[in-house]
LUMNU-223048 format. One record per atom (N, C-alpha, C, CB): atom name; chain; residue number from 1; x, y, z; residue in three letters. Coordinates in steps of 0.02 Angstrom, whole numbers, always signed. Glycine has a CB too. Example, Ala and Ser with C-alpha at 12.3 -4.5 7.8 and 13.67 -1.06 7.14 Angstrom:
{'N','A',1,{+660,-284,+390},'Ala'}
{'CA','A',1,{+615,-225,+390},'Ala'}
{'C','A',1,{+660,-165,+390},'Ala'}
{'CB','A',1,{+565,-224,+452},'Ala'}
{'N','A',2,{+642,-112,+354},'Ser'}
{'CA','A',2,{+684,-53,+357},'Ser'}
{'C','A',2,{+645,+2,+394},'Ser'}
{'CB','A',2,{+704,-30,+286},'Ser'}
***
This chain:
{'N','A',1,{-1075,-232,+745},'Met'}
{'CA','A',1,{-1017,-212,+706},'Met'}
{'C','A',1,{-965,-182,+753},'Met'}
{'CB','A',1,{-1037,-162,+650},'Met'}
{'N','A',2,{-902,-197,+742},'Asn'}
{'CA','A',2,{-847,-171,+781},'Asn'}
{'C','A',2,{-837,-97,+765},'Asn'}
{'CB','A',2,{-781,-211,+766},'Asn'}
{'N','A',3,{-840,-54,+817},'Asn'}
{'CA','A',3,{-833,+18,+807},'Asn'}
{'C','A',3,{-763,+39,+788},'Asn'}
{'CB','A',3,{-853,+54,+870},'Asn'}
{'N','A',4,{-714,-6,+794},'Asn'}
{'CA','A',4,{-645,+10,+776},'Asn'}
{'C','A',4,{-631,-4,+702},'Asn'}
{'CB','A',4,{-597,-28,+819},'Asn'}
{'N','A',5,{-678,-35,+668},'Lys'}
{'CA','A',5,{-668,-53,+598},'Lys'}
{'C','A',5,{-694,+2,+553},'Lys'}
{'CB','A',5,{-703,-119,+582},'Lys'}
{'N','A',6,{-657,+15,+500},'Ile'}
{'CA','A',6,{-678,+61,+448},'Ile'}
{'C','A',6,{-683,+17,+385},'Ile'}
{'CB','A',6,{-628,+123,+438},'Ile'}
{'N','A',7,{-745,+9,+360},'Cys'}
{'CA','A',7,{-753,-36,+303},'Cys'}
{'C','A',7,{-815,-16,+263},'Cys'}
{'CB','A',7,{-758,-109,+325},'Cys'}
{'N','A',8,{-820,-45,+205},'Asn'}
{'CA','A',8,{-878,-36,+161},'Asn'}
{'C','A',8,{-914,-103,+156},'Asn'}
{'CB','A',8,{-856,-11,+91},'Asn'}
{'N','A',9,{-977,-102,+135},'Pro'}
{'CA','A',9,{-1013,-165,+125},'Pro'}
{'C','A',9,{-976,-207,+72},'Pro'}
{'CB','A',9,{-1087,-152,+103},'Pro'}
{'N','A',10,{-971,-271,+85},'Lys'}
{'CA','A',10,{-935,-316,+39},'Lys'}
{'C','A',10,{-975,-327,-25},'Lys'}
{'CB','A',10,{-920,-383,+72},'Lys'}
{'N','A',11,{-941,-323,-80},'Thr'}
{'CA','A',11,{-969,-342,-145},'Thr'}
{'C','A',11,{-962,-417,-151},'Thr'}
{'CB','A',11,{-935,-303,-204},'Thr'}
{'N','A',12,{-1017,-451,-161},'Asp'}
{'CA','A',12,{-1015,-524,-168},'Asp'}
{'C','A',12,{-982,-544,-233},'Asp'}
{'CB','A',12,{-1085,-553,-164},'Asp'}
{'N','A',13,{-945,-598,-229},'Val'}
{'CA','A',13,{-914,-628,-289},'Val'}
{'C','A',13,{-931,-702,-288},'Val'}
{'CB','A',13,{-836,-617,-290},'Val'}
{'N','A',14,{-933,-733,-347},'Pro'}
{'CA','A',14,{-948,-804,-349},'Pro'}
{'C','A',14,{-895,-845,-312},'Pro'}
{'CB','A',14,{-953,-828,-422},'Pro'}
{'N','A',15,{-917,-895,-277},'Ser'}
{'CA','A',15,{-869,-940,-244},'Ser'}
{'C','A',15,{-856,-999,-289},'Ser'}
{'CB','A',15,{-894,-962,-174},'Ser'}
{'N','A',16,{-805,-1035,-275},'Gly'}
{'CA','A',16,{-789,-1094,-315},'Gly'}
{'C','A',16,{-718,-1090,-341},'Gly'}
{'CB','A',16,{-838,-1101,-372},'Gly'}
{'N','A',17,{-703,-1134,-387},'Ile'}
{'CA','A',17,{-635,-1141,-412},'Ile'}
{'C','A',17,{-617,-1087,-464},'Ile'}
{'CB','A',17,{-626,-1209,-443},'Ile'}
{'N','A',18,{-665,-1059,-497},'Lys'}
{'CA','A',18,{-652,-1009,-548},'Lys'}
{'C','A',18,{-632,-942,-515},'Lys'}
{'CB','A',18,{-713,-999,-593},'Lys'}
{'N','A',19,{-584,-908,-547},'Glu'}
{'CA','A',19,{-563,-843,-521},'Glu'}
{'C','A',19,{-619,-792,-531},'Glu'}
{'CB','A',19,{-498,-820,-554},'Glu'}
{'N','A',20,{-622,-746,-485},'Asn'}
{'CA','A',20,{-673,-694,-489},'Asn'}
{'C','A',20,{-640,-625,-485},'Asn'}
{'CB','A',20,{-725,-702,-432},'Asn'}
{'N','A',21,{-680,-572,-484},'Asp'}
{'CA','A',21,{-653,-504,-483},'Asp'}
{'C','A',21,{-608,-492,-423},'Asp'}
{'CB','A',21,{-709,-454,-483},'Asp'}
{'N','A',22,{-627,-518,-365},'Lys'}
{'CA','A',22,{-586,-508,-305},'Lys'}
{'C','A',22,{-518,-542,-314},'Lys'}
{'CB','A',22,{-623,-536,-243},'Lys'}
{'N','A',23,{-516,-601,-342},'Asp'}
{'CA','A',23,{-453,-636,-354},'Asp'}
{'C','A',23,{-408,-597,-401},'Asp'}
{'CB','A',23,{-467,-706,-383},'Asp'}
{'N','A',24,{-437,-571,-455},'Tyr'}
{'CA','A',24,{-398,-532,-503},'Tyr'}
{'C','A',24,{-371,-468,-472},'Tyr'}
{'CB','A',24,{-440,-516,-565},'Tyr'}
{'N','A',25,{-413,-436,-432},'Leu'}
{'CA','A',25,{-392,-374,-399},'Leu'}
{'C','A',25,{-337,-387,-348},'Leu'}
{'CB','A',25,{-452,-340,-364},'Leu'}
{'N','A',26,{-344,-440,-309},'Asn'}
{'CA','A',26,{-292,-458,-261},'Asn'}
{'C','A',26,{-226,-476,-295},'Asn'}
{'CB','A',26,{-315,-516,-217},'Asn'}
{'N','A',27,{-230,-512,-350},'Ala'}
{'CA','A',27,{-169,-530,-387},'Ala'}
{'C','A',27,{-136,-467,-415},'Ala'}
{'CB','A',27,{-186,-579,-445},'Ala'}
{'N','A',28,{-176,-422,-441},'Ser'}
{'CA','A',28,{-148,-359,-467},'Ser'}
{'C','A',28,{-116,-318,-411},'Ser'}
{'CB','A',28,{-203,-317,-500},'Ser'}
{'N','A',29,{-149,-315,-354},'Leu'}
{'CA','A',29,{-122,-277,-298},'Leu'}
{'C','A',29,{-56,-307,-274},'Leu'}
{'CB','A',29,{-173,-276,-240},'Leu'}
{'N','A',30,{-52,-372,-269},'Ser'}
{'CA','A',30,{+10,-405,-249},'Ser'}
{'C','A',30,{+66,-391,-298},'Ser'}
{'CB','A',30,{+0,-481,-242},'Ser'}
{'N','A',31,{+50,-395,-362},'Leu'}
{'CA','A',31,{+101,-381,-414},'Leu'}
{'C','A',31,{+125,-309,-410},'Leu'}
{'CB','A',31,{+72,-396,-483},'Leu'}
{'N','A',32,{+79,-263,-402},'Leu'}
{'CA','A',32,{+99,-192,-398},'Leu'}
{'C','A',32,{+141,-178,-336},'Leu'}
{'CB','A',32,{+36,-147,-397},'Leu'}
{'N','A',33,{+125,-208,-280},'Lys'}
{'CA','A',33,{+165,-200,-219},'Lys'}
{'C','A',33,{+236,-226,-231},'Lys'}
{'CB','A',33,{+132,-236,-160},'Lys'}
{'N','A',34,{+241,-283,-262},'Glu'}
{'CA','A',34,{+307,-312,-276},'Glu'}
{'C','A',34,{+347,-267,-324},'Glu'}
{'CB','A',34,{+300,-383,-305},'Glu'}
{'N','A',35,{+313,-240,-374},'Met'}
{'CA','A',35,{+346,-195,-421},'Met'}
{'C','A',35,{+370,-132,-385},'Met'}
{'CB','A',35,{+298,-176,-478},'Met'}
{'N','A',36,{+331,-106,-338},'Glu'}
{'CA','A',36,{+353,-48,-300},'Glu'}
{'C','A',36,{+418,-62,-263},'Glu'}
{'CB','A',36,{+299,-26,-250},'Glu'}
{'N','A',37,{+421,-120,-231},'Lys'}
{'CA','A',37,{+482,-139,-194},'Lys'}
{'C','A',37,{+541,-143,-242},'Lys'}
{'CB','A',37,{+471,-207,-159},'Lys'}
{'N','A',38,{+531,-174,-299},'Asn'}
{'CA','A',38,{+586,-181,-347},'Asn'}
{'C','A',38,{+609,-114,-375},'Asn'}
{'CB','A',38,{+564,-227,-404},'Asn'}
{'N','A',39,{+562,-69,-388},'Tyr'}
{'CA','A',39,{+581,-3,-412},'Tyr'}
{'C','A',39,{+618,+37,-358},'Tyr'}
{'CB','A',39,{+520,+36,-435},'Tyr'}
{'N','A',40,{+602,+25,-296},'Thr'}
{'CA','A',40,{+638,+58,-241},'Thr'}
{'C','A',40,{+712,+38,-243},'Thr'}
{'CB','A',40,{+607,+41,-173},'Thr'}
{'N','A',41,{+724,-26,-253},'Val'}
{'CA','A',41,{+793,-50,-258},'Val'}
{'C','A',41,{+826,-21,-320},'Val'}
{'CB','A',41,{+795,-128,-260},'Val'}
{'N','A',42,{+791,-21,-376},'Ala'}
{'CA','A',42,{+819,+7,-438},'Ala'}
{'C','A',42,{+836,+81,-430},'Ala'}
{'CB','A',42,{+769,-2,-496},'Ala'}
{'N','A',43,{+795,+118,-394},'Leu'}
{'CA','A',43,{+809,+189,-383},'Leu'}
{'C','A',43,{+874,+198,-343},'Leu'}
{'CB','A',43,{+750,+223,-346},'Leu'}
{'N','A',44,{+883,+157,-293},'Thr'}
{'CA','A',44,{+943,+165,-251},'Thr'}
{'C','A',44,{+1006,+143,-288},'Thr'}
{'CB','A',44,{+935,+125,-187},'Thr'}
{'N','A',45,{+998,+103,-340},'Glu'}
{'CA','A',45,{+1056,+78,-376},'Glu'}
{'C','A',45,{+1065,+108,-445},'Glu'}
{'CB','A',45,{+1052,+4,-382},'Glu'}
{'N','A',46,{+1026,+158,-462},'Ala'}
{'CA','A',46,{+1031,+190,-528},'Ala'}
{'C','A',46,{+1101,+219,-538},'Ala'}
{'CB','A',46,{+977,+245,-538},'Ala'}
{'N','A',47,{+1129,+208,-596},'Ser'}
{'CA','A',47,{+1198,+227,-607},'Ser'}
{'C','A',47,{+1208,+300,-630},'Ser'}
{'CB','A',47,{+1228,+182,-658},'Ser'}
{'N','A',48,{+1153,+333,-651},'Asn'}
{'CA','A',48,{+1159,+403,-670},'Asn'}
{'C','A',48,{+1092,+438,-662},'Asn'}
{'CB','A',48,{+1185,+409,-743},'Asn'}
{'N','A',49,{+1093,+504,-668},'Glu'}
{'CA','A',49,{+1032,+544,-656},'Glu'}
{'C','A',49,{+977,+529,-706},'Glu'}
{'CB','A',49,{+1049,+617,-658},'Glu'}
{'N','A',50,{+995,+519,-770},'His'}
{'CA','A',50,{+944,+506,-820},'His'}
{'C','A',50,{+907,+441,-804},'His'}
{'CB','A',50,{+976,+503,-891},'His'}
{'N','A',51,{+945,+389,-788},'Leu'}
{'CA','A',51,{+915,+325,-771},'Leu'}
{'C','A',51,{+873,+331,-708},'Leu'}
{'CB','A',51,{+969,+271,-762},'Leu'}
{'N','A',52,{+899,+367,-658},'Phe'}
{'CA','A',52,{+862,+379,-596},'Phe'}
{'C','A',52,{+796,+413,-610},'Phe'}
{'CB','A',52,{+904,+421,-548},'Phe'}
{'N','A',53,{+796,+464,-653},'Ser'}
{'CA','A',53,{+735,+501,-669},'Ser'}
{'C','A',53,{+683,+456,-703},'Ser'}
{'CB','A',53,{+751,+560,-715},'Ser'}
{'N','A',54,{+706,+414,-748},'Lys'}
{'CA','A',54,{+660,+367,-782},'Lys'}
{'C','A',54,{+630,+317,-732},'Lys'}
{'CB','A',54,{+696,+329,-839},'Lys'}
{'N','A',55,{+673,+289,-689},'Tyr'}
{'CA','A',55,{+648,+243,-638},'Tyr'}
{'C','A',55,{+599,+278,-592},'Tyr'}
{'CB','A',55,{+707,+214,-598},'Tyr'}
{'N','A',56,{+614,+340,-574},'Glu'}
{'CA','A',56,{+571,+377,-529},'Glu'}
{'C','A',56,{+502,+390,-560},'Glu'}
{'CB','A',56,{+603,+444,-510},'Glu'}
{'N','A',57,{+501,+406,-625},'Glu'}
{'CA','A',57,{+437,+415,-660},'Glu'}
{'C','A',57,{+396,+351,-658},'Glu'}
{'CB','A',57,{+448,+437,-733},'Glu'}
{'N','A',58,{+429,+295,-673},'Met'}
{'CA','A',58,{+394,+230,-674},'Met'}
{'C','A',58,{+371,+211,-604},'Met'}
{'CB','A',58,{+440,+176,-703},'Met'}
{'N','A',59,{+414,+224,-554},'Phe'}
{'CA','A',59,{+395,+209,-485},'Phe'}
{'C','A',59,{+333,+248,-465},'Phe'}
{'CB','A',59,{+453,+225,-438},'Phe'}
{'N','A',60,{+331,+312,-482},'Asn'}
{'CA','A',60,{+274,+354,-464},'Asn'}
{'C','A',60,{+210,+330,-498},'Asn'}
{'CB','A',60,{+287,+426,-482},'Asn'}
{'N','A',61,{+215,+307,-560},'Glu'}
{'CA','A',61,{+156,+279,-594},'Glu'}
{'C','A',61,{+132,+216,-560},'Glu'}
{'CB','A',61,{+173,+265,-668},'Glu'}
{'N','A',62,{+178,+171,-544},'Ile'}
{'CA','A',62,{+161,+108,-511},'Ile'}
{'C','A',62,{+130,+123,-443},'Ile'}
{'CB','A',62,{+224,+63,-504},'Ile'}
{'N','A',63,{+160,+170,-406},'Lys'}
{'CA','A',63,{+136,+187,-339},'Lys'}
{'C','A',63,{+64,+213,-343},'Lys'}
{'CB','A',63,{+181,+240,-306},'Lys'}
{'N','A',64,{+50,+256,-392},'Ser'}
{'CA','A',64,{-17,+283,-400},'Ser'}
{'C','A',64,{-67,+229,-419},'Ser'}
{'CB','A',64,{-18,+339,-453},'Ser'}
{'N','A',65,{-47,+186,-464},'Leu'}
{'CA','A',65,{-90,+131,-485},'Leu'}
{'C','A',65,{-104,+83,-427},'Leu'}
{'CB','A',65,{-58,+93,-544},'Leu'}
{'N','A',66,{-53,+69,-388},'Gln'}
{'CA','A',66,{-62,+25,-330},'Gln'}
{'C','A',66,{-113,+55,-282},'Gln'}
{'CB','A',66,{+5,+13,-294},'Gln'}
{'N','A',67,{-109,+121,-272},'Arg'}
{'CA','A',67,{-156,+154,-226},'Arg'}
{'C','A',67,{-227,+151,-254},'Arg'}
{'CB','A',67,{-135,+227,-214},'Arg'}
{'N','A',68,{-234,+162,-319},'Glu'}
{'CA','A',68,{-300,+158,-351},'Glu'}
{'C','A',68,{-331,+89,-343},'Glu'}
{'CB','A',68,{-296,+177,-425},'Glu'}
{'N','A',69,{-290,+37,-353},'Val'}
{'CA','A',69,{-315,-32,-348},'Val'}
{'C','A',69,{-335,-46,-276},'Val'}
{'CB','A',69,{-261,-83,-372},'Val'}
{'N','A',70,{-294,-24,-228},'Phe'}
{'CA','A',70,{-312,-34,-157},'Phe'}
{'C','A',70,{-378,+2,-141},'Phe'}
{'CB','A',70,{-256,-8,-111},'Phe'}
{'N','A',71,{-385,+65,-164},'Glu'}
{'CA','A',71,{-446,+103,-151},'Glu'}
{'C','A',71,{-507,+68,-180},'Glu'}
{'CB','A',71,{-440,+174,-180},'Glu'}
{'N','A',72,{-500,+39,-239},'Leu'}
{'CA','A',72,{-555,+2,-270},'Leu'}
{'C','A',72,{-574,-58,-227},'Leu'}
{'CB','A',72,{-536,-20,-341},'Leu'}
{'N','A',73,{-524,-95,-205},'Ala'}
{'CA','A',73,{-537,-154,-163},'Ala'}
{'C','A',73,{-569,-132,-97},'Ala'}
{'CB','A',73,{-472,-192,-149},'Ala'}
{'N','A',74,{-548,-76,-70},'Phe'}
{'CA','A',74,{-577,-51,-8},'Phe'}
{'C','A',74,{-650,-31,-19},'Phe'}
{'CB','A',74,{-537,+9,+19},'Phe'}
{'N','A',75,{-664,+4,-75},'Arg'}
{'CA','A',75,{-734,+23,-90},'Arg'}
{'C','A',75,{-778,-37,-100},'Arg'}
{'CB','A',75,{-736,+67,-152},'Arg'}
{'N','A',76,{-750,-91,-126},'Lys'}
{'CA','A',76,{-789,-153,-137},'Lys'}
{'C','A',76,{-799,-191,-72},'Lys'}
{'CB','A',76,{-753,-198,-188},'Lys'}
{'N','A',77,{-767,-168,-17},'Gly'}
{'CA','A',77,{-775,-201,+47},'Gly'}
{'C','A',77,{-730,-261,+57},'Gly'}
{'CB','A',77,{-845,-223,+55},'Gly'}
{'N','A',78,{-679,-268,+16},'Trp'}
{'CA','A',78,{-634,-325,+20},'Trp'}
{'C','A',78,{-574,-311,+66},'Trp'}
{'CB','A',78,{-610,-345,-48},'Trp'}
{'N','A',79,{-567,-250,+88},'Tyr'}
{'CA','A',79,{-517,-231,+138},'Tyr'}
{'C','A',79,{-551,-188,+190},'Tyr'}
{'CB','A',79,{-457,-194,+105},'Tyr'}
{'N','A',80,{-527,-194,+251},'Ser'}
{'CA','A',80,{-552,-150,+304},'Ser'}
{'C','A',80,{-493,-121,+341},'Ser'}
{'CB','A',80,{-600,-188,+353},'Ser'}
{'N','A',81,{-504,-66,+374},'Leu'}
{'CA','A',81,{-453,-33,+413},'Leu'}
{'C','A',81,{-476,-30,+485},'Leu'}
{'CB','A',81,{-437,+39,+385},'Leu'}
{'N','A',82,{-430,-20,+530},'Glu'}
{'CA','A',82,{-447,-12,+601},'Glu'}
{'C','A',82,{-430,+58,+623},'Glu'}
{'CB','A',82,{-411,-64,+644},'Glu'}
{'N','A',83,{-475,+87,+662},'Lys'}
{'CA','A',83,{-461,+152,+691},'Lys'}
{'C','A',83,{-407,+143,+745},'Lys'}
{'CB','A',83,{-526,+185,+721},'Lys'}
{'N','A',84,{-361,+190,+746},'Ala'}
{'CA','A',84,{-311,+189,+799},'Ala'}
{'C','A',84,{-328,+242,+850},'Ala'}
{'CB','A',84,{-239,+201,+770},'Ala'}
{'N','A',85,{-321,+225,+912},'Glu'}
{'CA','A',85,{-333,+274,+965},'Glu'}
{'C','A',85,{-279,+328,+962},'Glu'}
{'CB','A',85,{-333,+240,+1036},'Glu'}
{'N','A',86,{-299,+389,+979},'Asp'}
{'CA','A',86,{-252,+445,+977},'Asp'}
{'C','A',86,{-189,+431,+1018},'Asp'}
{'CB','A',86,{-286,+509,+1001},'Asp'}
{'N','A',87,{-198,+399,+1075},'Thr'}
{'CA','A',87,{-139,+386,+1117},'Thr'}
{'C','A',87,{-90,+339,+1082},'Thr'}
{'CB','A',87,{-161,+355,+1184},'Thr'}
{'N','A',88,{-116,+289,+1046},'Lys'}
{'CA','A',88,{-72,+243,+1010},'Lys'}
{'C','A',88,{-36,+278,+953},'Lys'}
{'CB','A',88,{-112,+183,+983},'Lys'}
{'N','A',89,{-72,+322,+918},'Val'}
{'CA','A',89,{-41,+360,+864},'Val'}
{'C','A',89,{+14,+404,+891},'Val'}
{'CB','A',89,{-94,+402,+826},'Val'}
{'N','A',90,{+1,+438,+947},'Asn'}
{'CA','A',90,{+51,+481,+977},'Asn'}
{'C','A',90,{+111,+442,+1003},'Asn'}
{'CB','A',90,{+20,+520,+1035},'Asn'}
{'N','A',91,{+99,+384,+1032},'Glu'}
{'CA','A',91,{+154,+341,+1055},'Glu'}
{'C','A',91,{+199,+320,+997},'Glu'}
{'CB','A',91,{+127,+279,+1091},'Glu'}
{'N','A',92,{+168,+299,+943},'Lys'}
{'CA','A',92,{+206,+278,+884},'Lys'}
{'C','A',92,{+245,+336,+855},'Lys'}
{'CB','A',92,{+159,+248,+831},'Lys'}
{'N','A',93,{+213,+394,+850},'Tyr'}
{'CA','A',93,{+246,+453,+825},'Tyr'}
{'C','A',93,{+308,+471,+867},'Tyr'}
{'CB','A',93,{+198,+513,+823},'Tyr'}
{'N','A',94,{+299,+471,+933},'Asn'}
{'CA','A',94,{+354,+487,+978},'Asn'}
{'C','A',94,{+411,+437,+971},'Asn'}
{'CB','A',94,{+330,+489,+1050},'Asn'}
{'N','A',95,{+394,+373,+966},'Met'}
{'CA','A',95,{+446,+322,+959},'Met'}
{'C','A',95,{+486,+332,+894},'Met'}
{'CB','A',95,{+414,+252,+960},'Met'}
{'N','A',96,{+450,+342,+839},'Leu'}
{'CA','A',96,{+484,+352,+775},'Leu'}
{'C','A',96,{+524,+417,+774},'Leu'}
{'CB','A',96,{+433,+353,+718},'Leu'}
{'N','A',97,{+498,+468,+806},'Asn'}
{'CA','A',97,{+533,+532,+810},'Asn'}
{'C','A',97,{+599,+525,+849},'Asn'}
{'CB','A',97,{+489,+585,+842},'Asn'}
{'N','A',98,{+596,+487,+904},'Glu'}
{'CA','A',98,{+657,+474,+943},'Glu'}
{'C','A',98,{+708,+435,+901},'Glu'}
{'CB','A',98,{+640,+435,+1007},'Glu'}
{'N','A',99,{+685,+385,+864},'Glu'}
{'CA','A',99,{+731,+347,+821},'Glu'}
{'C','A',99,{+762,+391,+768},'Glu'}
{'CB','A',99,{+694,+289,+789},'Glu'}
{'N','A',100,{+721,+433,+738},'Tyr'}
{'CA','A',100,{+746,+480,+686},'Tyr'}
{'C','A',100,{+798,+527,+715},'Tyr'}
{'CB','A',100,{+687,+520,+656},'Tyr'}
{'N','A',101,{+783,+556,+773},'Asn'}
{'CA','A',101,{+830,+601,+805},'Asn'}
{'C','A',101,{+894,+565,+824},'Asn'}
{'CB','A',101,{+799,+633,+867},'Asn'}
{'N','A',102,{+889,+502,+842},'Gly'}
{'CA','A',102,{+949,+463,+857},'Gly'}
{'C','A',102,{+993,+453,+796},'Gly'}
{'CB','A',102,{+929,+396,+885},'Gly'}
{'N','A',103,{+963,+451,+738},'Leu'}
{'CA','A',103,{+1002,+444,+676},'Leu'}
{'C','A',103,{+1041,+508,+660},'Leu'}
{'CB','A',103,{+956,+428,+617},'Leu'}
{'N','A',104,{+1013,+564,+679},'Ser'}
{'CA','A',104,{+1044,+628,+665},'Ser'}
{'C','A',104,{+1102,+643,+711},'Ser'}
{'CB','A',104,{+992,+683,+669},'Ser'}
{'N','A',105,{+1105,+608,+767},'Ser'}
{'CA','A',105,{+1157,+622,+818},'Ser'}
{'C','A',105,{+1225,+596,+797},'Ser'}
{'CB','A',105,{+1138,+593,+885},'Ser'}
***
């Protein structure tokens, strides 16, 4: 097993042409991600505070649901993560910090 991978044992699903739990979960996850993107645009274009607040509530619900669905897929072993070396994390942080500071100038 690769020591850089963070994963759970895979839950088996039936193979074949029929959709299974993994297919439904992946479809739901894709839909929720797309909804998050669309709500982000709606938030930036809201015409007043009341509308912005409503969009923000809905966005937060969608964001939480998307995270729950991802966590479920991860627990089922259908997604894996890779460990990042501390040096790579620090390099990325420094790069983003420099870009951010450049915006403030």
